[in-house]
C-alpha positions in Angstrom: 221.8 236.7 12.9 220.6 235.1 9.7 220.3 231.4 9.5 223.5 229.5 8.2 224.0 225.9 7.0 227.1 223.7 7.2 228.1 220.1 6.4 230.0 217.7 4.4 229.8 216.6 0.8 231.9 213.6 -0.4 233.1 213.7 -3.9 233.7 210.1 -5.2 234.2 208.2 -8.4 236.5 206.3 -10.6 240.1 207.5 -11.0 240.4 210.3 -13.4 236.7 211.1 -13.6 237.5 214.7 -12.8 236.8 214.7 -9.0 239.6 217.1 -8.1 238.8 219.5 -10.9 235.2 219.6 -9.8 236.2 220.0 -6.2 238.5 223.0 -7.1 235.6 224.6 -9.1 233.2 224.2 -6.4 235.7 225.8 -3.8 236.7 228.6 -6.2 240.4 227.9 -5.6 242.9 225.1 -6.3 243.1 222.8 -3.3 243.5 219.4 -5.0 246.2 218.5 -7.5 245.2 217.5 -11.0 247.1 215.5 -13.5 246.4 213.1 -16.3 247.9 210.1 -14.3 245.2 207.9 -12.8 244.9 207.8 -9.0 246.6 211.1 -8.5 244.7 211.8 -5.2 245.9 209.5 -2.6 244.0 210.7 0.5 241.1 212.7 1.5 241.5 216.4 0.9 239.0 218.8 2.5 238.1 222.0 0.6 235.7 224.6 2.0 233.1 225.9 -0.5 231.0 228.9 0.4 227.6 228.4 -1.3 224.1 229.7 -1.4 221.0 227.7 -0.9 218.0 227.9 -3.2 216.4 230.2 -0.6 219.5 232.5 -0.7 220.9 231.5 2.7 224.7 231.1 3.2 226.0 227.5 3.4 229.5 226.1 3.9 230.2 222.8 2.4 233.3 220.9 3.3 234.1 219.0 0.1 235.9 215.8 0.7 237.8 215.2 -2.5 238.4 211.4 -2.2 240.9 209.0 -3.9 239.4 207.1 -7.0 237.6 204.0 -6.4 239.0 200.9 -8.3 239.7 197.4 -7.9 242.8 197.3 -5.7 245.2 194.2 -5.8 245.4 192.5 -2.5 249.2 192.9 -2.5 249.0 196.7 -3.0 248.7 198.2 0.4 248.6 201.8 -0.9 245.9 201.1 -3.4 243.8 199.3 -0.7 244.2 202.2 1.7 243.3 204.7 -1.0 240.1 202.8 -1.8 239.2 202.4 1.9 239.7 206.2 2.4 237.3 207.0 -0.6 234.5 204.7 1.0 235.0 205.9 4.4 234.8 209.5 3.0 231.0 208.9 2.5 230.3 207.8 6.1 229.6 211.3 7.6 228.7 213.1 4.5 225.3 215.0 4.3 225.5 214.6 0.4 227.5 212.3 -1.9 228.5 213.6 -5.5 229.3 210.6 -7.8 231.4 211.9 -10.6 231.5 209.9 -13.9 233.5 210.5 -17.0 230.7 210.7 -19.5 232.8 210.6 -22.7 234.8 207.5 -21.4 231.5 205.8 -20.6 230.1 206.5 -24.0 233.2 205.5 -25.9 233.2 202.0 -24.2 229.4 201.6 -24.7 229.9 202.4 -28.5 232.8 200.0 -28.9 235.3 202.8 -29.5 237.0 203.0 -26.2 240.4 202.3 -24.9 241.4 200.0 -22.1 241.3 203.0 -19.9 237.9 203.7 -20.9 236.8 200.3 -20.0 238.4 200.4 -16.6 236.6 203.8 -16.1 233.3 202.3 -16.8 233.9 199.3 -14.7 235.0 201.4 -11.8 232.0 203.7 -12.1 229.6 200.6 -12.0 231.6 199.5 -8.9 230.7 202.7 -7.2 227.0 202.4 -8.2 227.0 198.9 -6.8 228.6 200.2 -3.6 226.0 203.0 -3.3 223.2 200.5 -3.8 224.7 198.1 -1.2 225.0 200.9 1.4 221.4 202.0 0.6 222.7 205.5 0.0 219.8 207.8 -0.4 221.7 211.3 -0.6 223.5 210.9 -3.7 223.9 213.3 -6.8 225.3 212.1 -10.1 227.6 214.6 -11.9 228.0 213.5 -15.5 231.3 215.2 -16.1 233.1 216.4 -19.3 229.9 216.9 -21.2 231.8 219.5 -23.3 233.4 216.5 -25.1 230.1 214.8 -26.1 227.4 215.6 -28.5 224.2 217.3 -27.0 221.8 214.3 -28.2 223.9 211.9 -26.1 223.2 213.4 -22.8 219.5 212.7 -22.4 219.9 209.0 -23.0 222.7 208.9 -20.4 220.6 210.6 -17.9 217.7 208.2 -18.5 220.1 205.3 -18.1 221.3 206.4 -14.7 217.9 207.4 -13.5 216.9 203.8 -14.0 219.5 202.8 -11.4 217.3 204.3 -8.6 220.4 205.5 -6.8 220.4 209.2 -7.3 218.3 212.1 -6.1 219.6 214.3 -9.0 221.5 213.9 -12.1 223.4 216.8 -13.5 225.5 217.2 -16.7 228.5 219.3 -15.9 231.9 220.2 -17.3 234.2 221.0 -14.3 236.9 222.3 -16.5 234.6 224.9 -18.1 232.4 225.4 -15.0 229.2 224.4 -16.9 226.6 223.2 -14.4 228.9 223.8 -11.4 226.7 226.6 -10.0 223.6 224.4 -10.2 225.5 221.6 -8.6 226.7 224.0 -5.8 223.0 224.9 -5.1 222.0 221.3 -4.7 225.0 220.7 -2.3 224.1 223.8 -0.3 220.4 222.7 0.0 221.6 219.4 1.4 223.6 221.1 4.3 222.0 221.0 7.8 221.3 224.1 9.8 224.2 225.1 11.9 227.3 227.5 12.3 230.1 227.4 9.9 232.7 224.8 10.7 235.6 226.9 9.3 236.3 230.5 8.7 234.6 231.6 5.6 238.0 232.9 4.1 239.7 229.4 4.5 239.8 227.4 1.3 241.2 224.1 2.7 241.9 222.0 5.7 245.4 220.5 4.9 248.6 220.9 6.8 251.0 223.3 4.8 253.9 220.7 4.7 251.5 218.2 3.0 250.0 220.7 0.6 253.6 221.8 -0.5 254.4 218.0 -1.2 251.3 217.7 -3.2 252.1 220.7 -5.2 255.6 219.3 -6.2 254.0 215.8 -6.8 251.6 217.3 -9.2 254.5 219.0 -11.2 256.5 215.7 -11.1 253.7 213.8 -12.7 252.8 216.5 -15.2 256.4 216.7 -16.3 257.0 212.9 -16.4 253.5 211.5 -17.0 254.6 208.5 -19.2 258.1 208.0 -18.0 257.6 208.0 -14.3 255.7 205.0 -12.6 252.9 205.8 -10.4 254.8 204.5 -7.2 256.6 207.7 -6.6 256.0 210.1 -3.7 257.2 213.5 -2.4 257.9 214.4 1.3 258.4 217.7 2.8 261.3 217.1 5.1 262.0 220.7 6.5 259.9 223.9 6.6 261.6 226.8 8.1 260.1 230.3 8.4 263.0 232.8 7.7 263.4 236.3 9.4 262.8 238.0 5.9 259.4 236.5 5.8 260.3 234.0 3.2 260.0 230.2 3.6 262.6 227.5 3.1 261.2 224.2 2.0 263.2 221.0 1.7 261.7 218.0 -0.1 262.7 214.6 -1.2 261.1 212.9 -4.2 261.2 209.2 -3.5 261.4 206.6 -6.4 261.5 202.8 -6.0 264.4 201.9 -8.3 267.9 203.2 -9.0 267.1 203.4 -12.7 264.1 205.9 -12.0 266.5 208.5 -10.3 268.0 209.7 -13.7 264.6 210.0 -15.2 263.6 212.6 -12.4 266.9 214.4 -12.5 267.1 214.7 -16.4 270.1 215.6 -18.4 272.3 217.8 -16.6 269.6 218.2 -13.9 267.2 219.9 -16.4 264.1 218.0 -15.5 264.3 218.4 -11.6 265.1 222.1 -12.3 262.0 222.5 -14.2 259.9 220.6 -11.8 261.3 222.7 -9.0 260.7 226.1 -10.7 257.2 225.3 -11.5 256.4 224.0 -7.9 258.3 227.1 -6.4 256.2 229.5 -8.3 252.8 227.8 -7.2 254.0 227.6 -3.7 255.0 231.3 -3.6 251.5 232.2 -5.2 249.6 230.0 -2.7 251.6 231.5 0.3 251.8 235.0 -1.0 255.6 235.2 -0.3 258.8 234.0 -1.6 259.7 230.4 -1.2 263.2 228.9 -1.3 262.7 225.3 -2.6 265.3 222.6 -2.4 264.5 219.2 -3.9 266.4 216.0 -3.5 265.8 212.6 -5.2 266.3 209.4 -3.3 265.5 205.7 -3.8 263.3 204.0 -1.3 262.0 200.7 -2.6 259.6 200.0 0.4 258.1 203.5 0.9 254.5 202.1 0.2 255.0 199.7 3.3 256.1 202.5 5.7 253.4 203.0 8.4 254.6 206.5 9.1 253.9 207.7 5.7 250.4 206.7 5.9 249.7 208.3 9.2 251.1 211.6 7.8 248.6 211.5 4.9 245.6 210.3 7.1 245.5 206.9 5.5 244.9 203.6 7.4 247.8 201.3 7.2 246.0 198.0 8.2 243.1 197.6 5.7 
């Protein structure tokens, strides 16, 4: 039997750096939701990437897509738990991939950036300081979204981050266009230790079906109501029933914090929630390869962020 390699790669970085898009690109399948809303990823999601080492051997890398690292308010339990999950995702990783939004970094550097660009850079610097403090030696920097910057701006960026003394490799990539993704996959594969595969080669992710279904609907919710709906909303799959026909009946609840937010999600004559449901239903059906009967309800729960059970279901620590 030929030699195989398997291990873990933690994908870390500031919110909206493109970690989930890069994880999906490396896995070759969508396993993490992607929206323009910051802090979309709330817990560690494990995707399984089948890669090839520089010597042509098969390698399996379990990609840990972590929440964004940012300065969490002491009073915000969910944010603190998310940041804690991101840092702990590095603990057992064989390689760490730090993803930086290169255009945002440059815009702020050139005095042209928005407040969000400033936060992105500050959060990226926070990750660099954390890597130095932990004396991490197995880190790769992925300068993401290079399709949005001029070619002559890339080399000075690489030089700047090389001087940090943190990274074993620095790679310009575009997760959206797959530029540099194959090369990054090669570096990750070469970092995997020798050993048998940890998952079946045809498995794309290690996430419960009910949780994945909730993530799909949450993505559609945020994509549809990006500006109107506050970040503090969540989706729970309350029922999952396998029908005799082979179809699946899924019942979900979208929880918002205030009564005033409920009409926003429902929309005029229920149009918004119907659109969200139709989009989520289609993706679930494509994902499962069978028909999904999806029923979505909207309820108000002002304290869901302080419900210990919700954290346990997502693998987040409540007491941090």
